[in-house]
Predicted model as a PDB file, atoms N, CA, C, CB and O in Angstrom, pLDDT in the B-factor column:
MODEL        1                                                                  
ATOM      1  N   MET A   1     -12.607   4.014   3.901  1.00 69.00           N  
ATOM      2  CA  MET A   1     -11.739   2.997   4.468  1.00 69.00           C  
ATOM      3  C   MET A   1     -11.081   2.195   3.337  1.00 69.00           C  
ATOM      4  CB  MET A   1     -12.537   2.063   5.418  1.00 69.00           C  
ATOM      5  O   MET A   1     -11.762   1.748   2.414  1.00 69.00           O  
ATOM      6  N   ALA A   2      -9.796   2.020   3.412  1.00 88.00           N  
ATOM      7  CA  ALA A   2      -9.057   1.269   2.402  1.00 88.00           C  
ATOM      8  C   ALA A   2      -9.297  -0.228   2.578  1.00 88.00           C  
ATOM      9  CB  ALA A   2      -7.549   1.586   2.482  1.00 88.00           C  
ATOM     10  O   ALA A   2      -9.313  -0.742   3.697  1.00 88.00           O  
ATOM     11  N   ILE A   3      -9.480  -0.908   1.470  1.00 90.00           N  
ATOM     12  CA  ILE A   3      -9.692  -2.348   1.488  1.00 90.00           C  
ATOM     13  C   ILE A   3      -8.323  -3.039   1.465  1.00 90.00           C  
ATOM     14  CB  ILE A   3     -10.580  -2.805   0.277  1.00 90.00           C  
ATOM     15  O   ILE A   3      -7.475  -2.729   0.629  1.00 90.00           O  
ATOM     16  N   ILE A   4      -8.127  -3.964   2.381  1.00 94.00           N  
ATOM     17  CA  ILE A   4      -6.884  -4.734   2.455  1.00 94.00           C  
ATOM     18  C   ILE A   4      -7.037  -5.966   1.578  1.00 94.00           C  
ATOM     19  CB  ILE A   4      -6.542  -5.135   3.934  1.00 94.00           C  
ATOM     20  O   ILE A   4      -8.008  -6.710   1.711  1.00 94.00           O  
ATOM     21  N   LEU A   5      -6.083  -6.184   0.683  1.00 95.00           N  
ATOM     22  CA  LEU A   5      -6.170  -7.307  -0.245  1.00 95.00           C  
ATOM     23  C   LEU A   5      -5.232  -8.461   0.101  1.00 95.00           C  
ATOM     24  CB  LEU A   5      -5.877  -6.831  -1.632  1.00 95.00           C  
ATOM     25  O   LEU A   5      -5.235  -9.481  -0.589  1.00 95.00           O  
ATOM     26  N   LYS A   6      -4.433  -8.319   1.149  1.00 96.00           N  
ATOM     27  CA  LYS A   6      -3.534  -9.404   1.544  1.00 96.00           C  
ATOM     28  C   LYS A   6      -3.967  -9.954   2.891  1.00 96.00           C  
ATOM     29  CB  LYS A   6      -2.063  -8.917   1.602  1.00 96.00           C  
ATOM     30  O   LYS A   6      -4.348  -9.208   3.793  1.00 96.00           O  
ATOM     31  N   SER A   7      -3.901 -11.280   3.012  1.00 97.00           N  
ATOM     32  CA  SER A   7      -4.278 -11.964   4.245  1.00 97.00           C  
ATOM     33  C   SER A   7      -3.354 -13.166   4.417  1.00 97.00           C  
ATOM     34  CB  SER A   7      -5.787 -12.405   4.219  1.00 97.00           C  
ATOM     35  O   SER A   7      -2.964 -13.798   3.436  1.00 97.00           O  
ATOM     36  N   VAL A   8      -3.008 -13.476   5.654  1.00 98.00           N  
ATOM     37  CA  VAL A   8      -2.188 -14.655   5.935  1.00 98.00           C  
ATOM     38  C   VAL A   8      -3.129 -15.791   6.328  1.00 98.00           C  
ATOM     39  CB  VAL A   8      -1.128 -14.368   7.072  1.00 98.00           C  
ATOM     40  O   VAL A   8      -3.834 -15.713   7.334  1.00 98.00           O  
ATOM     41  N   ILE A   9      -3.127 -16.845   5.516  1.00 98.00           N  
ATOM     42  CA  ILE A   9      -3.949 -18.019   5.803  1.00 98.00           C  
ATOM     43  C   ILE A   9      -3.123 -18.996   6.626  1.00 98.00           C  
ATOM     44  CB  ILE A   9      -4.462 -18.689   4.488  1.00 98.00           C  
ATOM     45  O   ILE A   9      -1.969 -19.277   6.300  1.00 98.00           O  
ATOM     46  N   THR A  10      -3.727 -19.516   7.705  1.00 98.00           N  
ATOM     47  CA  THR A  10      -3.090 -20.520   8.539  1.00 98.00           C  
ATOM     48  C   THR A  10      -3.848 -21.831   8.397  1.00 98.00           C  
ATOM     49  CB  THR A  10      -3.037 -20.065  10.020  1.00 98.00           C  
ATOM     50  O   THR A  10      -5.054 -21.886   8.642  1.00 98.00           O  
ATOM     51  N   CYS A  11      -3.146 -22.880   8.004  1.00 98.00           N  
ATOM     52  CA  CYS A  11      -3.764 -24.195   7.845  1.00 98.00           C  
ATOM     53  C   CYS A  11      -4.083 -24.764   9.226  1.00 98.00           C  
ATOM     54  CB  CYS A  11      -2.832 -25.161   7.047  1.00 98.00           C  
ATOM     55  O   CYS A  11      -3.199 -24.836  10.079  1.00 98.00           O  
ATOM     56  N   PRO A  12      -5.334 -25.169   9.458  1.00 97.00           N  
ATOM     57  CA  PRO A  12      -5.689 -25.726  10.765  1.00 97.00           C  
ATOM     58  C   PRO A  12      -5.116 -27.129  10.994  1.00 97.00           C  
ATOM     59  CB  PRO A  12      -7.193 -25.768  10.907  1.00 97.00           C  
ATOM     60  O   PRO A  12      -5.059 -27.598  12.130  1.00 97.00           O  
ATOM     61  N   LYS A  13      -4.698 -27.789   9.926  1.00 97.00           N  
ATOM     62  CA  LYS A  13      -4.160 -29.151  10.055  1.00 97.00           C  
ATOM     63  C   LYS A  13      -2.679 -29.146  10.447  1.00 97.00           C  
ATOM     64  CB  LYS A  13      -4.344 -29.916   8.741  1.00 97.00           C  
ATOM     65  O   LYS A  13      -2.280 -29.844  11.379  1.00 97.00           O  
ATOM     66  N   CYS A  14      -1.866 -28.357   9.735  1.00 98.00           N  
ATOM     67  CA  CYS A  14      -0.421 -28.398   9.979  1.00 98.00           C  
ATOM     68  C   CYS A  14       0.156 -27.097  10.532  1.00 98.00           C  
ATOM     69  CB  CYS A  14       0.287 -28.741   8.709  1.00 98.00           C  
ATOM     70  O   CYS A  14       1.311 -27.066  10.956  1.00 98.00           O  
ATOM     71  N   GLY A  15      -0.645 -26.012  10.532  1.00 98.00           N  
ATOM     72  CA  GLY A  15      -0.174 -24.738  11.064  1.00 98.00           C  
ATOM     73  C   GLY A  15       0.629 -23.893  10.085  1.00 98.00           C  
ATOM     74  O   GLY A  15       1.107 -22.819  10.449  1.00 98.00           O  
ATOM     75  N   HIS A  16       0.787 -24.362   8.843  1.00 98.00           N  
ATOM     76  CA  HIS A  16       1.536 -23.604   7.829  1.00 98.00           C  
ATOM     77  C   HIS A  16       0.838 -22.277   7.556  1.00 98.00           C  
ATOM     78  CB  HIS A  16       1.674 -24.422   6.513  1.00 98.00           C  
ATOM     79  O   HIS A  16      -0.388 -22.220   7.464  1.00 98.00           O  
ATOM     80  N   LYS A  17       1.623 -21.212   7.427  1.00 98.00           N  
ATOM     81  CA  LYS A  17       1.087 -19.872   7.158  1.00 98.00           C  
ATOM     82  C   LYS A  17       1.620 -19.378   5.826  1.00 98.00           C  
ATOM     83  CB  LYS A  17       1.459 -18.879   8.295  1.00 98.00           C  
ATOM     84  O   LYS A  17       2.782 -19.594   5.482  1.00 98.00           O  
ATOM     85  N   LYS A  18       0.749 -18.713   5.085  1.00 98.00           N  
ATOM     86  CA  LYS A  18       1.187 -18.117   3.820  1.00 98.00           C  
ATOM     87  C   LYS A  18       0.356 -16.870   3.540  1.00 98.00           C  
ATOM     88  CB  LYS A  18       1.064 -19.137   2.646  1.00 98.00           C  
ATOM     89  O   LYS A  18      -0.867 -16.875   3.679  1.00 98.00           O  
ATOM     90  N   GLU A  19       1.046 -15.800   3.142  1.00 98.00           N  
ATOM     91  CA  GLU A  19       0.349 -14.582   2.746  1.00 98.00           C  
ATOM     92  C   GLU A  19      -0.155 -14.747   1.325  1.00 98.00           C  
ATOM     93  CB  GLU A  19       1.272 -13.340   2.865  1.00 98.00           C  
ATOM     94  O   GLU A  19       0.592 -15.148   0.432  1.00 98.00           O  
ATOM     95  N   GLU A  20      -1.414 -14.437   1.124  1.00 96.00           N  
ATOM     96  CA  GLU A  20      -2.044 -14.547  -0.187  1.00 96.00           C  
ATOM     97  C   GLU A  20      -2.735 -13.234  -0.524  1.00 96.00           C  
ATOM     98  CB  GLU A  20      -3.051 -15.723  -0.224  1.00 96.00           C  
ATOM     99  O   GLU A  20      -3.139 -12.483   0.364  1.00 96.00           O  
ATOM    100  N   GLU A  21      -2.864 -12.972  -1.810  1.00 95.00           N  
ATOM    101  CA  GLU A  21      -3.637 -11.815  -2.261  1.00 95.00           C  
ATOM    102  C   GLU A  21      -5.051 -12.276  -2.549  1.00 95.00           C  
ATOM    103  CB  GLU A  21      -2.996 -11.150  -3.522  1.00 95.00           C  
ATOM    104  O   GLU A  21      -5.269 -13.224  -3.303  1.00 95.00           O  
ATOM    105  N   MET A  22      -6.011 -11.594  -1.939  1.00 94.00           N  
ATOM    106  CA  MET A  22      -7.418 -11.960  -2.097  1.00 94.00           C  
ATOM    107  C   MET A  22      -7.991 -11.310  -3.351  1.00 94.00           C  
ATOM    108  CB  MET A  22      -8.234 -11.545  -0.854  1.00 94.00           C  
ATOM    109  O   MET A  22      -7.581 -10.208  -3.716  1.00 94.00           O  
ATOM    110  N   PRO A  23      -8.934 -11.979  -4.014  1.00 89.00           N  
ATOM    111  CA  PRO A  23      -9.626 -11.316  -5.124  1.00 89.00           C  
ATOM    112  C   PRO A  23     -10.437 -10.144  -4.571  1.00 89.00           C  
ATOM    113  CB  PRO A  23     -10.551 -12.320  -5.894  1.00 89.00           C  
ATOM    114  O   PRO A  23     -11.037 -10.255  -3.502  1.00 89.00           O  
ATOM    115  N   ALA A  24     -10.458  -9.037  -5.286  1.00 84.00           N  
ATOM    116  CA  ALA A  24     -11.117  -7.825  -4.801  1.00 84.00           C  
ATOM    117  C   ALA A  24     -12.637  -7.913  -4.841  1.00 84.00           C  
ATOM    118  CB  ALA A  24     -10.666  -6.644  -5.612  1.00 84.00           C  
ATOM    119  O   ALA A  24     -13.316  -7.216  -4.087  1.00 84.00           O  
ATOM    120  N   ASN A  25     -13.177  -8.761  -5.708  1.00 79.00           N  
ATOM    121  CA  ASN A  25     -14.633  -8.759  -5.884  1.00 79.00           C  
ATOM    122  C   ASN A  25     -15.244 -10.159  -5.821  1.00 79.00           C  
ATOM    123  CB  ASN A  25     -14.986  -8.118  -7.204  1.00 79.00           C  
ATOM    124  O   ASN A  25     -16.324 -10.389  -6.366  1.00 79.00           O  
ATOM    125  N   ALA A  26     -14.556 -11.093  -5.159  1.00 78.00           N  
ATOM    126  CA  ALA A  26     -15.070 -12.458  -5.094  1.00 78.00           C  
ATOM    127  C   ALA A  26     -14.590 -13.125  -3.811  1.00 78.00           C  
ATOM    128  CB  ALA A  26     -14.626 -13.275  -6.331  1.00 78.00           C  
ATOM    129  O   ALA A  26     -13.657 -12.660  -3.157  1.00 78.00           O  
ATOM    130  N   CYS A  27     -15.248 -14.219  -3.471  1.00 81.00           N  
ATOM    131  CA  CYS A  27     -14.838 -15.026  -2.330  1.00 81.00           C  
ATOM    132  C   CYS A  27     -14.131 -16.280  -2.839  1.00 81.00           C  
ATOM    133  CB  CYS A  27     -16.061 -15.398  -1.439  1.00 81.00           C  
ATOM    134  O   CYS A  27     -14.397 -16.751  -3.945  1.00 81.00           O  
ATOM    135  N   GLU A  28     -13.244 -16.804  -2.030  1.00 90.00           N  
ATOM    136  CA  GLU A  28     -12.549 -18.031  -2.384  1.00 90.00           C  
ATOM    137  C   GLU A  28     -13.063 -19.132  -1.458  1.00 90.00           C  
ATOM    138  CB  GLU A  28     -10.985 -17.864  -2.273  1.00 90.00           C  
ATOM    139  O   GLU A  28     -12.869 -19.081  -0.243  1.00 90.00           O  
ATOM    140  N   PHE A  29     -13.716 -20.119  -2.048  1.00 93.00           N  
ATOM    141  CA  PHE A  29     -14.362 -21.167  -1.251  1.00 93.00           C  
ATOM    142  C   PHE A  29     -13.436 -22.319  -0.910  1.00 93.00           C  
ATOM    143  CB  PHE A  29     -15.555 -21.698  -1.982  1.00 93.00           C  
ATOM    144  O   PHE A  29     -13.653 -23.000   0.092  1.00 93.00           O  
ATOM    145  N   PHE A  30     -12.412 -22.556  -1.716  1.00 96.00           N  
ATOM    146  CA  PHE A  30     -11.471 -23.647  -1.479  1.00 96.00           C  
ATOM    147  C   PHE A  30     -10.051 -23.117  -1.543  1.00 96.00           C  
ATOM    148  CB  PHE A  30     -11.672 -24.785  -2.502  1.00 96.00           C  
ATOM    149  O   PHE A  30      -9.740 -22.223  -2.330  1.00 96.00           O  
ATOM    150  N   TYR A  31      -9.195 -23.680  -0.705  1.00 97.00           N  
ATOM    151  CA  TYR A  31      -7.783 -23.293  -0.679  1.00 97.00           C  
ATOM    152  C   TYR A  31      -6.989 -24.539  -0.318  1.00 97.00           C  
ATOM    153  CB  TYR A  31      -7.511 -22.114   0.346  1.00 97.00           C  
ATOM    154  O   TYR A  31      -7.328 -25.227   0.644  1.00 97.00           O  
ATOM    155  N   THR A  32      -5.941 -24.841  -1.072  1.00 98.00           N  
ATOM    156  CA  THR A  32      -5.105 -26.003  -0.793  1.00 98.00           C  
ATOM    157  C   THR A  32      -3.825 -25.553  -0.108  1.00 98.00           C  
ATOM    158  CB  THR A  32      -4.785 -26.780  -2.090  1.00 98.00           C  
ATOM    159  O   THR A  32      -3.080 -24.731  -0.641  1.00 98.00           O  
ATOM    160  N   CYS A  33      -3.574 -26.101   1.081  1.00 98.00           N  
ATOM    161  CA  CYS A  33      -2.339 -25.795   1.809  1.00 98.00           C  
ATOM    162  C   CYS A  33      -1.157 -26.320   1.003  1.00 98.00           C  
ATOM    163  CB  CYS A  33      -2.356 -26.419   3.247  1.00 98.00           C  
ATOM    164  O   CYS A  33      -1.132 -27.487   0.609  1.00 98.00           O  
ATOM    165  N   GLU A  34      -0.182 -25.453   0.761  1.00 97.00           N  
ATOM    166  CA  GLU A  34       0.977 -25.872  -0.035  1.00 97.00           C  
ATOM    167  C   GLU A  34       1.882 -26.829   0.732  1.00 97.00           C  
ATOM    168  CB  GLU A  34       1.777 -24.655  -0.475  1.00 97.00           C  
ATOM    169  O   GLU A  34       2.704 -27.520   0.130  1.00 97.00           O  
ATOM    170  N   ASN A  35       1.737 -26.876   2.057  1.00 98.00           N  
ATOM    171  CA  ASN A  35       2.590 -27.733   2.872  1.00 98.00           C  
ATOM    172  C   ASN A  35       2.036 -29.159   2.994  1.00 98.00           C  
ATOM    173  CB  ASN A  35       2.759 -27.124   4.256  1.00 98.00           C  
ATOM    174  O   ASN A  35       2.730 -30.121   2.664  1.00 98.00           O  
ATOM    175  N   CYS A  36       0.795 -29.301   3.465  1.00 98.00           N  
ATOM    176  CA  CYS A  36       0.238 -30.641   3.717  1.00 98.00           C  
ATOM    177  C   CYS A  36      -0.809 -31.061   2.690  1.00 98.00           C  
ATOM    178  CB  CYS A  36      -0.376 -30.687   5.097  1.00 98.00           C  
ATOM    179  O   CYS A  36      -1.307 -32.186   2.733  1.00 98.00           O  
ATOM    180  N   LYS A  37      -1.142 -30.161   1.771  1.00 98.00           N  
ATOM    181  CA  LYS A  37      -2.115 -30.418   0.692  1.00 98.00           C  
ATOM    182  C   LYS A  37      -3.557 -30.558   1.180  1.00 98.00           C  
ATOM    183  CB  LYS A  37      -1.726 -31.672  -0.049  1.00 98.00           C  
ATOM    184  O   LYS A  37      -4.422 -31.000   0.424  1.00 98.00           O  
ATOM    185  N   GLN A  38      -3.826 -30.187   2.435  1.00 97.00           N  
ATOM    186  CA  GLN A  38      -5.198 -30.187   2.954  1.00 97.00           C  
ATOM    187  C   GLN A  38      -6.025 -29.162   2.181  1.00 97.00           C  
ATOM    188  CB  GLN A  38      -5.220 -29.873   4.487  1.00 97.00           C  
ATOM    189  O   GLN A  38      -5.571 -28.039   1.964  1.00 97.00           O  
ATOM    190  N   ILE A  39      -7.224 -29.537   1.766  1.00 98.00           N  
ATOM    191  CA  ILE A  39      -8.125 -28.597   1.089  1.00 98.00           C  
ATOM    192  C   ILE A  39      -8.993 -27.942   2.156  1.00 98.00           C  
ATOM    193  CB  ILE A  39      -9.011 -29.321  -0.005  1.00 98.00           C  
ATOM    194  O   ILE A  39      -9.772 -28.606   2.839  1.00 98.00           O  
ATOM    195  N   LEU A  40      -8.844 -26.636   2.285  1.00 97.00           N  
ATOM    196  CA  LEU A  40      -9.607 -25.882   3.278  1.00 97.00           C  
ATOM    197  C   LEU A  40     -10.909 -25.409   2.664  1.00 97.00           C  
ATOM    198  CB  LEU A  40      -8.794 -24.683   3.812  1.00 97.00           C  
ATOM    199  O   LEU A  40     -10.959 -24.994   1.506  1.00 97.00           O  
ATOM    200  N   LYS A  41     -11.961 -25.480   3.465  1.00 97.00           N  
ATOM    201  CA  LYS A  41     -13.281 -24.970   3.093  1.00 97.00           C  
ATOM    202  C   LYS A  41     -13.715 -24.022   4.205  1.00 97.00           C  
ATOM    203  CB  LYS A  41     -14.333 -26.142   2.880  1.00 97.00           C  
ATOM    204  O   LYS A  41     -13.233 -24.142   5.332  1.00 97.00           O  
ATOM    205  N   PRO A  42     -14.609 -23.089   3.916  1.00 95.00           N  
ATOM    206  CA  PRO A  42     -15.053 -22.159   4.967  1.00 95.00           C  
ATOM    207  C   PRO A  42     -15.721 -22.897   6.124  1.00 95.00           C  
ATOM    208  CB  PRO A  42     -16.023 -21.123   4.385  1.00 95.00           C  
ATOM    209  O   PRO A  42     -16.381 -23.918   5.931  1.00 95.00           O  
ATOM    210  N   LYS A  43     -15.537 -22.361   7.326  1.00 96.00           N  
ATOM    211  CA  LYS A  43     -16.230 -22.888   8.505  1.00 96.00           C  
ATOM    212  C   LYS A  43     -17.704 -22.522   8.387  1.00 96.00           C  
ATOM    213  CB  LYS A  43     -15.612 -22.324   9.837  1.00 96.00           C  
ATOM    214  O   LYS A  43     -18.044 -21.558   7.701  1.00 96.00           O  
ATOM    215  N   PRO A  44     -18.588 -23.275   9.044  1.00 95.00           N  
ATOM    216  CA  PRO A  44     -20.014 -22.926   9.003  1.00 95.00           C  
ATOM    217  C   PRO A  44     -20.242 -21.478   9.451  1.00 95.00           C  
ATOM    218  CB  PRO A  44     -20.827 -23.888   9.894  1.00 95.00           C  
ATOM    219  O   PRO A  44     -19.739 -21.051  10.491  1.00 95.00           O  
ATOM    220  N   GLY A  45     -20.996 -20.747   8.661  1.00 92.00           N  
ATOM    221  CA  GLY A  45     -21.288 -19.350   8.969  1.00 92.00           C  
ATOM    222  C   GLY A  45     -20.343 -18.354   8.309  1.00 92.00           C  
ATOM    223  O   GLY A  45     -20.634 -17.158   8.267  1.00 92.00           O  
ATOM    224  N   ASP A  46     -19.204 -18.839   7.788  1.00 92.00           N  
ATOM    225  CA  ASP A  46     -18.259 -17.972   7.091  1.00 92.00           C  
ATOM    226  C   ASP A  46     -18.471 -18.101   5.588  1.00 92.00           C  
ATOM    227  CB  ASP A  46     -16.796 -18.322   7.473  1.00 92.00           C  
ATOM    228  O   ASP A  46     -18.911 -19.142   5.101  1.00 92.00           O  
ATOM    229  N   CYS A  47     -18.151 -17.028   4.852  1.00 89.00           N  
ATOM    230  CA  CYS A  47     -18.397 -17.044   3.405  1.00 89.00           C  
ATOM    231  C   CYS A  47     -17.228 -17.580   2.595  1.00 89.00           C  
ATOM    232  CB  CYS A  47     -18.723 -15.661   2.934  1.00 89.00           C  
ATOM    233  O   CYS A  47     -17.411 -18.013   1.457  1.00 89.00           O  
ATOM    234  N   CYS A  48     -16.019 -17.557   3.173  1.00 93.00           N  
ATOM    235  CA  CYS A  48     -14.864 -18.002   2.386  1.00 93.00           C  
ATOM    236  C   CYS A  48     -13.717 -18.420   3.302  1.00 93.00           C  
ATOM    237  CB  CYS A  48     -14.399 -16.886   1.428  1.00 93.00           C  
ATOM    238  O   CYS A  48     -13.795 -18.269   4.522  1.00 93.00           O  
ATOM    239  N   VAL A  49     -12.656 -18.945   2.700  1.00 96.00           N  
ATOM    240  CA  VAL A  49     -11.515 -19.411   3.487  1.00 96.00           C  
ATOM    241  C   VAL A  49     -10.772 -18.264   4.167  1.00 96.00           C  
ATOM    242  CB  VAL A  49     -10.558 -20.185   2.603  1.00 96.00           C  
ATOM    243  O   VAL A  49     -10.166 -18.468   5.219  1.00 96.00           O  
ATOM    244  N   TYR A  50     -10.805 -17.065   3.590  1.00 95.00           N  
ATOM    245  CA  TYR A  50     -10.132 -15.935   4.236  1.00 95.00           C  
ATOM    246  C   TYR A  50     -10.859 -15.526   5.518  1.00 95.00           C  
ATOM    247  CB  TYR A  50     -10.047 -14.737   3.270  1.00 95.00           C  
ATOM    248  O   TYR A  50     -10.219 -15.157   6.503  1.00 95.00           O  
ATOM    249  N   CYS A  51     -12.181 -15.591   5.508  1.00 94.00           N  
ATOM    250  CA  CYS A  51     -12.949 -15.258   6.712  1.00 94.00           C  
ATOM    251  C   CYS A  51     -12.755 -16.320   7.794  1.00 94.00           C  
ATOM    252  CB  CYS A  51     -14.446 -15.115   6.373  1.00 94.00           C  
ATOM    253  O   CYS A  51     -12.841 -16.016   8.984  1.00 94.00           O  
ATOM    254  N   SER A  52     -12.493 -17.565   7.386  1.00 96.00           N  
ATOM    255  CA  SER A  52     -12.311 -18.651   8.350  1.00 96.00           C  
ATOM    256  C   SER A  52     -10.878 -18.785   8.848  1.00 96.00           C  
ATOM    257  CB  SER A  52     -12.744 -19.947   7.736  1.00 96.00           C  
ATOM    258  O   SER A  52     -10.665 -19.001  10.041  1.00 96.00           O  
ATOM    259  N   TYR A  53      -9.898 -18.665   7.971  1.00 97.00           N  
ATOM    260  CA  TYR A  53      -8.515 -18.992   8.319  1.00 97.00           C  
ATOM    261  C   TYR A  53      -7.524 -17.861   8.099  1.00 97.00           C  
ATOM    262  CB  TYR A  53      -8.078 -20.168   7.535  1.00 97.00           C  
ATOM    263  O   TYR A  53      -6.339 -18.021   8.389  1.00 97.00           O  
ATOM    264  N   GLY A  54      -7.980 -16.730   7.595  1.00 97.00           N  
ATOM    265  CA  GLY A  54      -7.079 -15.622   7.304  1.00 97.00           C  
ATOM    266  C   GLY A  54      -6.995 -14.603   8.420  1.00 97.00           C  
ATOM    267  O   GLY A  54      -7.815 -14.592   9.338  1.00 97.00           O  
ATOM    268  N   THR A  55      -5.992 -13.747   8.328  1.00 97.00           N  
ATOM    269  CA  THR A  55      -5.826 -12.668   9.304  1.00 97.00           C  
ATOM    270  C   THR A  55      -6.708 -11.474   8.985  1.00 97.00           C  
ATOM    271  CB  THR A  55      -4.375 -12.230   9.361  1.00 97.00           C  
ATOM    272  O   THR A  55      -6.924 -10.609   9.833  1.00 97.00           O  
ATOM    273  N   VAL A  56      -7.221 -11.426   7.751  1.00 94.00           N  
ATOM    274  CA  VAL A  56      -8.074 -10.324   7.299  1.00 94.00           C  
ATOM    275  C   VAL A  56      -9.268 -10.931   6.567  1.00 94.00           C  
ATOM    276  CB  VAL A  56      -7.284  -9.320   6.370  1.00 94.00           C  
ATOM    277  O   VAL A  56      -9.080 -11.820   5.736  1.00 94.00           O  
ATOM    278  N   PRO A  57     -10.489 -10.479   6.849  1.00 92.00           N  
ATOM    279  CA  PRO A  57     -11.644 -11.004   6.112  1.00 92.00           C  
ATOM    280  C   PRO A  57     -11.623 -10.566   4.646  1.00 92.00           C  
ATOM    281  CB  PRO A  57     -12.949 -10.545   6.775  1.00 92.00           C  
ATOM    282  O   PRO A  57     -10.925  -9.618   4.286  1.00 92.00           O  
ATOM    283  N   CYS A  58     -12.383 -11.253   3.815  1.00 91.00           N  
ATOM    284  CA  CYS A  58     -12.400 -10.968   2.381  1.00 91.00           C  
ATOM    285  C   CYS A  58     -12.909  -9.550   2.090  1.00 91.00           C  
ATOM    286  CB  CYS A  58     -13.271 -11.995   1.653  1.00 91.00           C  
ATOM    287  O   CYS A  58     -13.625  -8.972   2.907  1.00 91.00           O  
ATOM    288  N   PRO A  59     -12.541  -8.986   0.928  1.00 90.00           N  
ATOM    289  CA  PRO A  59     -12.949  -7.615   0.582  1.00 90.00           C  
ATOM    290  C   PRO A  59     -14.463  -7.365   0.634  1.00 90.00           C  
ATOM    291  CB  PRO A  59     -12.454  -7.288  -0.793  1.00 90.00           C  
ATOM    292  O   PRO A  59     -14.864  -6.316   1.138  1.00 90.00           O  
ATOM    293  N   PRO A  60     -15.333  -8.271   0.140  1.00 87.00           N  
ATOM    294  CA  PRO A  60     -16.757  -7.979   0.265  1.00 87.00           C  
ATOM    295  C   PRO A  60     -17.224  -7.801   1.729  1.00 87.00           C  
ATOM    296  CB  PRO A  60     -17.550  -9.089  -0.387  1.00 87.00           C  
ATOM    297  O   PRO A  60     -18.073  -6.954   2.007  1.00 87.00           O  
ATOM    298  N   ILE A  61     -16.683  -8.581   2.636  1.00 88.00           N  
ATOM    299  CA  ILE A  61     -17.031  -8.426   4.052  1.00 88.00           C  
ATOM    300  C   ILE A  61     -16.450  -7.115   4.593  1.00 88.00           C  
ATOM    301  CB  ILE A  61     -16.509  -9.636   4.881  1.00 88.00           C  
ATOM    302  O   ILE A  61     -17.103  -6.424   5.375  1.00 88.00           O  
ATOM    303  N   GLN A  62     -15.219  -6.771   4.177  1.00 89.00           N  
ATOM    304  CA  GLN A  62     -14.621  -5.504   4.603  1.00 89.00           C  
ATOM    305  C   GLN A  62     -15.474  -4.315   4.153  1.00 89.00           C  
ATOM    306  CB  GLN A  62     -13.192  -5.372   4.044  1.00 89.00           C  
ATOM    307  O   GLN A  62     -15.556  -3.304   4.849  1.00 89.00           O  
ATOM    308  N   LYS A  63     -16.107  -4.445   2.986  1.00 85.00           N  
ATOM    309  CA  LYS A  63     -16.943  -3.365   2.440  1.00 85.00           C  
ATOM    310  C   LYS A  63     -18.351  -3.394   3.011  1.00 85.00           C  
ATOM    311  CB  LYS A  63     -17.006  -3.463   0.921  1.00 85.00           C  
ATOM    312  O   LYS A  63     -19.186  -2.571   2.634  1.00 85.00           O  
ATOM    313  N   ASN A  64     -18.630  -4.333   3.919  1.00 83.00           N  
ATOM    314  CA  ASN A  64     -19.975  -4.528   4.465  1.00 83.00           C  
ATOM    315  C   ASN A  64     -20.978  -4.844   3.356  1.00 83.00           C  
ATOM    316  CB  ASN A  64     -20.422  -3.279   5.241  1.00 83.00           C  
ATOM    317  O   ASN A  64     -22.142  -4.448   3.423  1.00 83.00           O  
ATOM    318  N   ALA A  65     -20.507  -5.566   2.336  1.00 69.00           N  
ATOM    319  CA  ALA A  65     -21.371  -5.927   1.209  1.00 69.00           C  
ATOM    320  C   ALA A  65     -21.957  -7.325   1.384  1.00 69.00           C  
ATOM    321  CB  ALA A  65     -20.590  -5.850  -0.108  1.00 69.00           C  
ATOM    322  O   ALA A  65     -22.674  -7.806   0.507  1.00 69.00           O  
ATOM    323  N   GLY A  66     -21.661  -7.980   2.502  1.00 68.00           N  
ATOM    324  CA  GLY A  66     -22.165  -9.329   2.725  1.00 68.00           C  
ATOM    325  C   GLY A  66     -21.337 -10.348   1.979  1.00 68.00           C  
ATOM    326  O   GLY A  66     -20.342 -10.023   1.330  1.00 68.00           O  
ATOM    327  N   CYS A  67     -21.769 -11.578   2.089  1.00 67.00           N  
ATOM    328  CA  CYS A  67     -21.063 -12.674   1.423  1.00 67.00           C  
ATOM    329  C   CYS A  67     -21.196 -12.561  -0.073  1.00 67.00           C  
ATOM    330  CB  CYS A  67     -21.590 -14.025   1.893  1.00 67.00           C  
ATOM    331  O   CYS A  67     -22.105 -11.912  -0.589  1.00 67.00           O  
ATOM    332  N   CYS A  68     -20.282 -13.198  -0.756  1.00 60.00           N  
ATOM    333  CA  CYS A  68     -20.256 -13.152  -2.220  1.00 60.00           C  
ATOM    334  C   CYS A  68     -21.376 -13.938  -2.834  1.00 60.00           C  
ATOM    335  CB  CYS A  68     -18.948 -13.667  -2.738  1.00 60.00           C  
ATOM    336  O   CYS A  68     -21.491 -13.997  -4.058  1.00 60.00           O  
TER     337      CYS A  68                                                      
ENDMDL                                                                          
END                                                                             
C-alpha cells in the first residue's frame, strides 16, 4: 500500500483549509493556522494534528506502526 504524504488540515476555530506535506517518519504535535494563528494540538487519543484535523492520517498510522 502506498503511503500518502499530503493531507488537508482544517482549522477547527476558523475553518481555514490548507494542504500540507506530512513528514514520512514523524508525527507533528503542533500546527499553527496561517489564517487565525490558532495553535492546533492533537485531540485526546490522537497522535498528531494530521490524525485530528487532516483528511489523511499520518504516515506511521497509515503503516500500522502506531503513534510516533
